[in-house]
Backbone atoms as SQL, in Angstrom:
CREATE TABLE atoms (id INTEGER PRIMARY KEY, chain TEXT, resi INTEGER, resn TEXT, atom TEXT, x REAL, y REAL, z REAL);
INSERT INTO atoms VALUES
  (1, 'A', 1, 'MET', 'N', 0.846, -1.166, -0.004),
  (2, 'A', 1, 'MET', 'CA', -0.003, -0.010, -0.003),
  (3, 'A', 1, 'MET', 'C', 0.894, 1.239, 0.001),
  (4, 'A', 2, 'PRO', 'N', 0.732, 2.066, -0.941),
  (5, 'A', 2, 'PRO', 'CA', 1.593, 3.240, -1.053),
  (6, 'A', 2, 'PRO', 'C', 1.141, 4.368, -0.104),
  (7, 'A', 3, 'GLY', 'N', 2.030, 5.291, 0.101),
  (8, 'A', 3, 'GLY', 'CA', 1.690, 6.504, 0.833),
  (9, 'A', 3, 'GLY', 'C', 1.768, 6.392, 2.331),
  (10, 'A', 4, 'GLU', 'N', 1.138, 7.368, 2.957),
  (11, 'A', 4, 'GLU', 'CA', 1.157, 7.477, 4.421),
  (12, 'A', 4, 'GLU', 'C', 0.476, 6.297, 5.100),
  (13, 'A', 5, 'ALA', 'N', -0.602, 5.819, 4.538),
  (14, 'A', 5, 'ALA', 'CA', -1.315, 4.682, 5.122),
  (15, 'A', 5, 'ALA', 'C', -0.439, 3.422, 5.085),
  (16, 'A', 6, 'GLY', 'N', 0.267, 3.228, 3.980),
  (17, 'A', 6, 'GLY', 'CA', 1.167, 2.081, 3.897),
  (18, 'A', 6, 'GLY', 'C', 2.305, 2.167, 4.891),
  (19, 'A', 7, 'ALA', 'N', 2.832, 3.346, 5.090),
  (20, 'A', 7, 'ALA', 'CA', 3.908, 3.530, 6.072),
  (21, 'A', 7, 'ALA', 'C', 3.410, 3.249, 7.478),
  (22, 'A', 8, 'ALA', 'N', 2.195, 3.698, 7.781),
  (23, 'A', 8, 'ALA', 'CA', 1.617, 3.446, 9.104),
  (24, 'A', 8, 'ALA', 'C', 1.399, 1.959, 9.335),
  (25, 'A', 9, 'LEU', 'N', 0.901, 1.261, 8.326),
  (26, 'A', 9, 'LEU', 'CA', 0.693, -0.184, 8.442),
  (27, 'A', 9, 'LEU', 'C', 2.007, -0.930, 8.612),
  (28, 'A', 10, 'ALA', 'N', 3.020, -0.519, 7.872),
  (29, 'A', 10, 'ALA', 'CA', 4.323, -1.174, 7.968),
  (30, 'A', 10, 'ALA', 'C', 4.912, -0.973, 9.359),
  (31, 'A', 11, 'GLN', 'N', 4.772, 0.211, 9.922),
  (32, 'A', 11, 'GLN', 'CA', 5.285, 0.487, 11.265),
  (33, 'A', 11, 'GLN', 'C', 4.515, -0.351, 12.298),
  (34, 'A', 12, 'ALA', 'N', 3.209, -0.433, 12.172),
  (35, 'A', 12, 'ALA', 'CA', 2.407, -1.253, 13.112),
  (36, 'A', 12, 'ALA', 'C', 2.781, -2.708, 12.999),
  (37, 'A', 13, 'TYR', 'N', 2.995, -3.187, 11.795),
  (38, 'A', 13, 'TYR', 'CA', 3.395, -4.583, 11.593),
  (39, 'A', 13, 'TYR', 'C', 4.710, -4.866, 12.289),
  (40, 'A', 14, 'GLU', 'N', 5.680, -3.994, 12.121),
  (41, 'A', 14, 'GLU', 'CA', 6.986, -4.200, 12.746),
  (42, 'A', 14, 'GLU', 'C', 6.865, -4.267, 14.277),
  (43, 'A', 15, 'GLN', 'N', 6.067, -3.410, 14.844),
  (44, 'A', 15, 'GLN', 'CA', 5.877, -3.406, 16.292),
  (45, 'A', 15, 'GLN', 'C', 5.188, -4.683, 16.764),
  (46, 'A', 16, 'VAL', 'N', 4.123, -5.073, 16.123),
  (47, 'A', 16, 'VAL', 'CA', 3.338, -6.236, 16.530),
  (48, 'A', 16, 'VAL', 'C', 4.130, -7.515, 16.292),
  (49, 'A', 17, 'GLU', 'N', 4.879, -7.579, 15.210),
  (50, 'A', 17, 'GLU', 'CA', 5.630, -8.796, 14.899),
  (51, 'A', 17, 'GLU', 'C', 6.641, -9.104, 15.992),
  (52, 'A', 18, 'ASP', 'N', 7.351, -8.116, 16.485),
  (53, 'A', 18, 'ASP', 'CA', 8.317, -8.329, 17.574),
  (54, 'A', 18, 'ASP', 'C', 7.612, -8.779, 18.845),
  (55, 'A', 19, 'GLU', 'N', 6.488, -8.161, 19.160),
  (56, 'A', 19, 'GLU', 'CA', 5.725, -8.536, 20.363),
  (57, 'A', 19, 'GLU', 'C', 5.216, -9.973, 20.256),
  (58, 'A', 20, 'GLU', 'N', 4.744, -10.348, 19.096),
  (59, 'A', 20, 'GLU', 'CA', 4.230, -11.700, 18.925),
  (60, 'A', 20, 'GLU', 'C', 5.351, -12.743, 18.985),
  (61, 'A', 21, 'ASP', 'N', 6.526, -12.427, 18.484),
  (62, 'A', 21, 'ASP', 'CA', 7.669, -13.330, 18.624),
  (63, 'A', 21, 'ASP', 'C', 7.990, -13.545, 20.097),
  (64, 'A', 22, 'GLU', 'N', 7.955, -12.469, 20.874),
  (65, 'A', 22, 'GLU', 'CA', 8.218, -12.588, 22.318),
  (66, 'A', 22, 'GLU', 'C', 7.153, -13.421, 23.008),
  (67, 'A', 23, 'HIS', 'N', 5.899, -13.208, 22.667),
  (68, 'A', 23, 'HIS', 'CA', 4.804, -13.996, 23.258),
  (69, 'A', 23, 'HIS', 'C', 4.952, -15.469, 22.936),
  (70, 'A', 24, 'LEU', 'N', 5.281, -15.765, 21.691),
  (71, 'A', 24, 'LEU', 'CA', 5.456, -17.154, 21.278),
  (72, 'A', 24, 'LEU', 'C', 6.611, -17.800, 22.048),
  (73, 'A', 25, 'TYR', 'N', 7.718, -17.094, 22.190),
  (74, 'A', 25, 'TYR', 'CA', 8.878, -17.620, 22.910),
  (75, 'A', 25, 'TYR', 'C', 8.503, -17.945, 24.363),
  (76, 'A', 26, 'HIS', 'N', 7.815, -17.041, 25.043),
  (77, 'A', 26, 'HIS', 'CA', 7.418, -17.285, 26.437),
  (78, 'A', 26, 'HIS', 'C', 6.376, -18.395, 26.541),
  (79, 'A', 27, 'THR', 'N', 5.454, -18.449, 25.599),
  (80, 'A', 27, 'THR', 'CA', 4.443, -19.498, 25.607),
  (81, 'A', 27, 'THR', 'C', 5.072, -20.869, 25.428),
  (82, 'A', 28, 'LYS', 'N', 6.074, -20.974, 24.568),
  (83, 'A', 28, 'LYS', 'CA', 6.768, -22.244, 24.375),
  (84, 'A', 28, 'LYS', 'C', 7.439, -22.680, 25.679),
  (85, 'A', 29, 'GLY', 'N', 7.993, -21.737, 26.435),
  (86, 'A', 29, 'GLY', 'CA', 8.609, -22.085, 27.719),
  (87, 'A', 29, 'GLY', 'C', 7.591, -22.601, 28.708),
  (88, 'A', 30, 'TRP', 'N', 6.446, -21.942, 28.792),
  (89, 'A', 30, 'TRP', 'CA', 5.386, -22.402, 29.710),
  (90, 'A', 30, 'TRP', 'C', 4.885, -23.771, 29.279),
  (91, 'A', 31, 'CYS', 'N', 4.654, -23.977, 27.992),
  (92, 'A', 31, 'CYS', 'CA', 4.156, -25.268, 27.508),
  (93, 'A', 31, 'CYS', 'C', 5.157, -26.384, 27.825),
  (94, 'A', 32, 'ARG', 'N', 6.436, -26.125, 27.607),
  (95, 'A', 32, 'ARG', 'CA', 7.461, -27.123, 27.898),
  (96, 'A', 32, 'ARG', 'C', 7.444, -27.505, 29.370),
  (97, 'A', 33, 'GLU', 'N', 7.431, -26.521, 30.254),
  (98, 'A', 33, 'GLU', 'CA', 7.498, -26.817, 31.695),
  (99, 'A', 33, 'GLU', 'C', 6.200, -27.451, 32.200),
  (100, 'A', 34, 'LEU', 'N', 5.056, -27.017, 31.712),
  (101, 'A', 34, 'LEU', 'CA', 3.801, -27.640, 32.134),
  (102, 'A', 34, 'LEU', 'C', 3.682, -29.059, 31.616),
  (103, 'A', 35, 'TRP', 'N', 4.220, -29.309, 30.439),
  (104, 'A', 35, 'TRP', 'CA', 4.250, -30.675, 29.907),
  (105, 'A', 35, 'TRP', 'C', 5.139, -31.559, 30.761),
  (106, 'A', 36, 'MET', 'N', 6.278, -31.042, 31.180),
  (107, 'A', 36, 'MET', 'CA', 7.167, -31.791, 32.058),
  (108, 'A', 36, 'MET', 'C', 6.441, -32.132, 33.365),
  (109, 'A', 37, 'LYS', 'N', 5.728, -31.177, 33.905),
  (110, 'A', 37, 'LYS', 'CA', 4.989, -31.415, 35.143),
  (111, 'A', 37, 'LYS', 'C', 3.906, -32.461, 34.923),
  (112, 'A', 38, 'ALA', 'N', 3.201, -32.394, 33.802),
  (113, 'A', 38, 'ALA', 'CA', 2.143, -33.353, 33.497),
  (114, 'A', 38, 'ALA', 'C', 2.703, -34.774, 33.345),
  (115, 'A', 39, 'LEU', 'N', 3.946, -34.879, 32.889),
  (116, 'A', 39, 'LEU', 'CA', 4.596, -36.179, 32.738),
  (117, 'A', 39, 'LEU', 'C', 5.143, -36.713, 34.070),
  (118, 'A', 40, 'GLY', 'N', 5.045, -35.870, 35.105),
  (119, 'A', 40, 'GLY', 'CA', 5.530, -36.294, 36.409),
  (120, 'A', 40, 'GLY', 'C', 6.997, -36.070, 36.644),
  (121, 'A', 41, 'THR', 'N', 7.643, -35.299, 35.768),
  (122, 'A', 41, 'THR', 'CA', 9.047, -34.989, 35.948),
  (123, 'A', 41, 'THR', 'C', 9.173, -33.595, 36.542),
  (124, 'A', 42, 'GLU', 'N', 10.376, -33.235, 36.936),
  (125, 'A', 42, 'GLU', 'CA', 10.602, -31.934, 37.574),
  (126, 'A', 42, 'GLU', 'C', 10.400, -30.818, 36.543),
  (127, 'A', 43, 'ALA', 'N', 9.627, -29.846, 36.942),
  (128, 'A', 43, 'ALA', 'CA', 9.365, -28.682, 36.089),
  (129, 'A', 43, 'ALA', 'C', 9.803, -27.433, 36.838),
  (130, 'A', 44, 'ILE', 'N', 10.208, -26.437, 36.095),
  (131, 'A', 44, 'ILE', 'CA', 10.592, -25.162, 36.686),
  (132, 'A', 44, 'ILE', 'C', 9.492, -24.157, 36.347),
  (133, 'A', 45, 'LEU', 'N', 8.734, -23.782, 37.370),
  (134, 'A', 45, 'LEU', 'CA', 7.653, -22.819, 37.163),
  (135, 'A', 45, 'LEU', 'C', 7.876, -21.628, 38.062),
  (136, 'A', 46, 'PRO', 'N', 7.853, -20.433, 37.562),
  (137, 'A', 46, 'PRO', 'CA', 7.740, -20.095, 36.154),
  (138, 'A', 46, 'PRO', 'C', 8.988, -20.531, 35.389),
  (139, 'A', 47, 'PRO', 'N', 8.851, -20.674, 34.098),
  (140, 'A', 47, 'PRO', 'CA', 9.990, -21.108, 33.276),
  (141, 'A', 47, 'PRO', 'C', 11.182, -20.159, 33.406),
  (142, 'A', 48, 'PRO', 'N', 12.373, -20.656, 33.195),
  (143, 'A', 48, 'PRO', 'CA', 13.576, -19.802, 33.293),
  (144, 'A', 48, 'PRO', 'C', 13.503, -18.563, 32.411),
  (145, 'A', 49, 'GLU', 'N', 12.835, -18.649, 31.284),
  (146, 'A', 49, 'GLU', 'CA', 12.714, -17.499, 30.403),
  (147, 'A', 49, 'GLU', 'C', 12.054, -16.323, 31.091),
  (148, 'A', 50, 'GLU', 'N', 11.083, -16.618, 31.940),
  (149, 'A', 50, 'GLU', 'CA', 10.362, -15.566, 32.657),
  (150, 'A', 50, 'GLU', 'C', 11.268, -14.924, 33.706),
  (151, 'A', 51, 'ALA', 'N', 11.975, -15.735, 34.451),
  (152, 'A', 51, 'ALA', 'CA', 12.850, -15.224, 35.515),
  (153, 'A', 51, 'ALA', 'C', 14.009, -14.425, 34.946),
  (154, 'A', 52, 'GLN', 'N', 14.511, -14.829, 33.787),
  (155, 'A', 52, 'GLN', 'CA', 15.648, -14.143, 33.182),
  (156, 'A', 52, 'GLN', 'C', 15.245, -12.849, 32.485),
  (157, 'A', 53, 'GLY', 'N', 13.968, -12.723, 32.176),
  (158, 'A', 53, 'GLY', 'CA', 13.485, -11.523, 31.510),
  (159, 'A', 53, 'GLY', 'C', 13.975, -11.387, 30.076),
  (160, 'A', 54, 'VAL', 'N', 14.224, -12.500, 29.418),
  (161, 'A', 54, 'VAL', 'CA', 14.671, -12.469, 28.015),
  (162, 'A', 54, 'VAL', 'C', 13.484, -12.547, 27.086),
  (163, 'A', 55, 'THR', 'N', 13.692, -12.125, 25.850),
  (164, 'A', 55, 'THR', 'CA', 12.597, -12.106, 24.890),
  (165, 'A', 55, 'THR', 'C', 12.774, -13.056, 23.720),
  (166, 'A', 56, 'SER', 'N', 13.966, -13.724, 23.636),
  (167, 'A', 56, 'SER', 'CA', 14.193, -14.635, 22.541),
  (168, 'A', 56, 'SER', 'C', 15.286, -15.611, 22.900),
  (169, 'A', 57, 'ALA', 'N', 15.356, -16.713, 22.162),
  (170, 'A', 57, 'ALA', 'CA', 16.414, -17.692, 22.365),
  (171, 'A', 57, 'ALA', 'C', 17.773, -17.076, 22.040),
  (172, 'A', 58, 'LYS', 'N', 17.786, -16.151, 21.116),
  (173, 'A', 58, 'LYS', 'CA', 19.032, -15.454, 20.775),
  (174, 'A', 58, 'LYS', 'C', 19.585, -14.708, 21.990),
  (175, 'A', 59, 'GLU', 'N', 18.715, -14.038, 22.746),
  (176, 'A', 59, 'GLU', 'CA', 19.150, -13.334, 23.934),
  (177, 'A', 59, 'GLU', 'C', 19.732, -14.290, 24.971),
  (178, 'A', 60, 'VAL', 'N', 19.123, -15.453, 25.117),
  (179, 'A', 60, 'VAL', 'CA', 19.619, -16.463, 26.059),
  (180, 'A', 60, 'VAL', 'C', 21.028, -16.905, 25.657),
  (181, 'A', 61, 'ALA', 'N', 21.219, -17.140, 24.387),
  (182, 'A', 61, 'ALA', 'CA', 22.521, -17.585, 23.894),
  (183, 'A', 61, 'ALA', 'C', 23.596, -16.527, 24.073),
  (184, 'A', 62, 'GLU', 'N', 23.222, -15.273, 24.015),
  (185, 'A', 62, 'GLU', 'CA', 24.176, -14.180, 24.152),
  (186, 'A', 62, 'GLU', 'C', 24.556, -13.897, 25.596),
  (187, 'A', 63, 'THR', 'N', 23.772, -14.390, 26.562),
  (188, 'A', 63, 'THR', 'CA', 24.065, -14.124, 27.977),
  (189, 'A', 63, 'THR', 'C', 24.906, -15.206, 28.587);
């Protein structure tokens, strides 16, 4: 979409896409730990991702 409207949509997409990546990353951590608990094995709740305050696997690897 050309023009000002297209620029506004592109900016909104960029903002939402990053937020959704973060939500997916944290949701995967919760699912993993809750699945471990359901299997009767040791689970870490809240998941380490929450306690570390990271937003992606890349951030974890860099720390």
